[in-house]
C-alpha positions as CSV (number, residue, x, y, z in Angstrom):
1,X,1.2,-25.3,18.8
2,X,3.0,-22.0,19.0
3,X,2.6,-18.5,18.2
4,X,4.5,-15.3,18.1
5,X,4.7,-12.1,20.1
6,X,5.2,-9.2,17.7
7,X,6.8,-5.8,17.7
8,X,4.1,-4.4,19.9
9,X,5.3,-6.4,22.9
10,X,8.3,-4.3,23.6
11,X,9.3,-2.1,20.6
12,X,6.1,-0.5,19.5
13,X,5.4,3.1,20.6
14,X,1.7,3.6,20.3
15,X,0.0,6.5,22.0
16,X,-2.7,7.4,24.4
17,X,-2.4,11.1,24.7
18,X,-2.2,13.7,22.0
19,X,0.9,15.8,21.7
20,X,0.3,19.5,22.4
21,X,-0.5,21.5,19.3
22,X,2.0,24.2,18.6
23,X,-0.8,26.6,17.6
24,X,-3.9,27.7,19.5
25,X,-6.1,25.7,17.2
26,X,-6.4,21.9,17.4
27,X,-4.8,20.1,14.5
28,X,-7.0,18.3,11.9
29,X,-7.8,14.8,13.0
30,X,-5.7,13.2,10.2
31,X,-2.6,15.1,11.3
32,X,-2.7,14.5,15.0
33,X,0.2,12.5,16.6
34,X,-0.5,10.2,19.5
35,X,2.1,9.2,22.0
36,X,1.8,6.5,24.7
37,X,3.7,6.6,27.9
38,X,5.4,3.2,28.0
39,X,6.0,3.3,31.7
40,X,2.4,4.1,32.4
41,X,1.1,1.3,30.2
42,X,3.6,-1.4,31.1
43,X,2.5,-4.5,33.0
44,X,3.6,-4.7,36.6
45,X,5.6,-7.7,37.8
46,X,2.4,-9.0,39.6
47,X,0.4,-8.6,36.4
48,X,3.1,-10.5,34.5
49,X,3.0,-13.4,37.0
50,X,-0.8,-13.7,36.9
51,X,-0.8,-13.3,33.1
52,X,1.7,-16.0,32.5
53,X,0.0,-18.3,35.0
54,X,-3.4,-17.7,33.2
55,X,-2.0,-18.0,29.7
56,X,-0.2,-21.3,30.4
57,X,-3.2,-22.8,32.2
58,X,-5.5,-21.9,29.3
59,X,-3.1,-23.2,26.6
60,X,-2.3,-26.4,28.5
61,X,-6.1,-27.1,29.0
62,X,-6.5,-26.7,25.2
63,X,-3.7,-29.2,24.7
64,X,-5.3,-31.6,27.2
65,X,-8.5,-31.5,25.2
66,X,-6.4,-32.3,22.1
67,X,-4.8,-35.3,23.8
68,X,-8.2,-36.5,25.0
69,X,-9.5,-36.3,21.4
70,X,-6.4,-38.1,20.0
71,X,-5.8,-35.1,17.9
72,X,-2.6,-33.2,17.0
73,X,-1.7,-29.6,16.3
74,X,1.2,-27.7,14.9
75,X,4.5,-26.6,16.3
76,X,6.5,-28.3,19.0
77,X,3.3,-29.2,20.9
78,X,2.2,-31.1,17.8
79,X,5.5,-32.9,17.6
80,X,5.2,-33.8,21.3
81,X,1.7,-35.2,20.8
82,X,2.8,-37.2,17.8
83,X,5.7,-38.8,19.7
84,X,3.5,-39.4,22.6
85,X,1.0,-41.3,20.5
86,X,3.8,-43.3,18.9
87,X,5.9,-44.1,21.9
88,X,3.7,-43.7,25.0
89,X,6.1,-41.3,26.6
90,X,4.5,-38.6,28.7
91,X,3.6,-35.3,27.0
92,X,5.1,-33.1,29.7
93,X,8.5,-34.6,29.3
94,X,8.5,-34.5,25.5
95,X,7.3,-30.9,25.4
96,X,10.2,-29.9,27.6
97,X,12.8,-31.8,25.6
98,X,11.7,-30.7,22.2
99,X,11.7,-27.0,23.1
100,X,15.2,-27.1,24.7
101,X,17.2,-26.6,21.4
102,X,15.2,-23.5,20.6
103,X,16.2,-21.8,23.9
104,X,19.6,-20.7,22.4
105,X,17.9,-19.2,19.4
106,X,15.5,-17.3,21.6
107,X,18.4,-15.8,23.6
108,X,20.1,-14.8,20.4
109,X,17.1,-13.2,18.8
110,X,14.9,-11.9,21.6
111,X,17.2,-11.5,24.6
112,X,17.3,-12.9,28.1
113,X,14.0,-11.4,29.4
114,X,11.9,-12.9,26.7
115,X,13.8,-16.2,26.9
116,X,13.4,-16.6,30.7
117,X,9.7,-15.9,30.5
118,X,9.3,-18.4,27.7
119,X,11.3,-21.1,29.5
120,X,9.0,-20.5,32.6
121,X,5.9,-20.7,30.4
122,X,7.1,-24.0,28.8
123,X,7.7,-25.5,32.2
124,X,4.3,-24.3,33.5
125,X,2.5,-25.9,30.5
126,X,4.3,-29.2,31.3
127,X,3.3,-28.8,34.9
128,X,-0.3,-28.0,34.2
129,X,-0.4,-31.0,31.9
130,X,0.3,-33.2,34.9
131,X,-2.3,-31.4,37.0
132,X,-5.0,-31.8,34.3
133,X,-4.4,-35.6,34.0
134,X,-4.5,-36.0,37.8
135,X,-7.6,-33.8,38.5
136,X,-9.6,-33.6,35.3
137,X,-10.6,-37.1,34.0
138,X,-12.3,-37.1,30.6
139,X,-13.9,-40.4,29.7
140,X,-16.1,-39.3,26.7
141,X,-15.3,-36.3,24.6
142,X,-16.7,-35.5,21.1
143,X,-13.6,-35.3,18.9
144,X,-14.9,-32.3,17.0
145,X,-15.6,-30.3,20.1
146,X,-12.3,-31.4,21.7
147,X,-10.1,-30.6,18.6
148,X,-11.6,-27.3,17.7
149,X,-12.2,-26.2,21.3
150,X,-8.8,-27.3,22.3
151,X,-7.1,-25.2,19.6
152,X,-9.3,-22.2,20.4
153,X,-8.2,-22.4,24.1
154,X,-4.6,-22.8,23.1
155,X,-4.8,-19.8,20.8
156,X,-6.3,-17.6,23.6
157,X,-3.6,-18.8,26.0
158,X,-0.9,-17.8,23.6
159,X,-2.4,-14.4,23.1
160,X,-2.3,-13.9,26.9
161,X,1.3,-15.0,27.0
162,X,2.3,-12.6,24.1
163,X,0.8,-9.7,26.0
164,X,3.3,-10.5,28.8
165,X,6.3,-10.9,26.6
166,X,6.4,-14.7,26.7
167,X,5.7,-17.5,24.3
168,X,5.8,-21.3,24.2
169,X,9.1,-21.5,22.4
170,X,9.8,-23.8,19.5
171,X,9.0,-23.0,15.9
172,X,7.4,-19.7,16.8
173,X,10.9,-18.3,17.4
174,X,11.6,-18.9,13.7
175,X,8.4,-17.1,12.8
176,X,9.3,-14.2,15.1
177,X,12.6,-13.8,13.1
178,X,10.7,-13.8,9.8
179,X,8.2,-11.2,11.0
180,X,10.8,-8.9,12.6
181,X,13.1,-9.0,9.6
182,X,10.8,-9.2,6.6
183,X,7.4,-8.1,7.9
184,X,5.6,-11.4,7.0
185,X,3.0,-11.9,9.7
186,X,4.1,-14.5,12.2
187,X,0.7,-16.2,12.4
188,X,0.9,-17.1,8.7
189,X,4.5,-18.3,8.9
190,X,3.4,-20.5,11.8
191,X,0.5,-21.9,9.8
192,X,2.9,-23.1,7.0
193,X,4.9,-25.0,9.6
194,X,1.7,-26.4,11.2
195,X,0.4,-27.7,7.9
196,X,3.6,-29.7,7.4
197,X,3.5,-31.1,11.0
198,X,-0.2,-32.0,10.9
199,X,0.2,-33.8,7.6
200,X,2.9,-35.9,9.2
201,X,0.3,-37.1,11.7
202,X,-1.0,-39.4,9.0
203,X,1.9,-41.7,10.0
204,X,0.6,-41.9,13.6
205,X,-3.2,-41.3,13.8
206,X,-6.2,-42.2,11.7
207,X,-6.9,-39.8,8.8
208,X,-10.2,-38.4,10.2
209,X,-8.2,-37.3,13.2
210,X,-5.7,-35.6,10.9
211,X,-8.5,-33.8,9.0
212,X,-9.9,-32.5,12.3
213,X,-6.4,-31.6,13.5
214,X,-5.8,-29.6,10.4
215,X,-9.0,-27.6,10.9
216,X,-8.1,-27.1,14.5
217,X,-4.6,-25.7,13.6
218,X,-6.3,-23.3,11.2
219,X,-8.6,-22.1,14.0
220,X,-5.6,-21.6,16.4
221,X,-3.6,-19.6,13.8
222,X,-6.6,-17.5,12.8
223,X,-7.0,-16.5,16.4
224,X,-3.4,-15.3,16.4
225,X,-3.4,-13.7,13.0
226,X,-6.6,-11.7,13.6
227,X,-6.0,-10.7,17.2
228,X,-2.3,-10.1,17.5
229,X,-0.9,-7.4,15.3
230,X,1.9,-4.8,15.8
231,X,0.5,-1.6,17.3
232,X,-3.0,-2.9,18.0
233,X,-2.5,-3.0,21.8
234,X,-1.3,-0.5,24.4
235,X,-0.1,-2.3,27.5
236,X,3.1,-4.4,27.3
């Protein structure tokens, strides 16, 4: 489970105020140019801290619902879940280890600020996972509700992280590169990877779980594709 922050996180220059018209008459609506003040719309450090805490909590809760439903998802979170089901190793440890190799790629492509925020977000998701297991016991969960609801929560959590220039690492870094260089929307790139990963779940979990997991991955990526587009948002 991953997703991708896009150009609007740091590079987009959308607008909130109209530029002064050179003439005494207002320009036609179609020809007006809008310019946003980046400093005025940027998140404060306190907002970033709260946003990353909220986003990681929401995403990790979604992953916990997936674990409780014995479902999988795409991305490195899906790989961590698959390995957990097959080996019994804890999810929090697997999630950290699988994402480590992508840290170098993140530094190279997105810079230190994005990478540091992403590493912190990954560590927080792992930490929240331990908290959920300790404080939120689930004995009976409908797998349809758990799988679809878990992916929905994970997608919302990712959207919050993207607005604060962070991600959950892994395959989404590759999708970022594709979007930045060729304009192919990151959510769709992620969906292609996710289909491959979810299909591999047939080796580990029963096929009904895989079918549900596939539907859940579609839900997650539709949340990203429909709600996170370059230039759509102001604050960054």
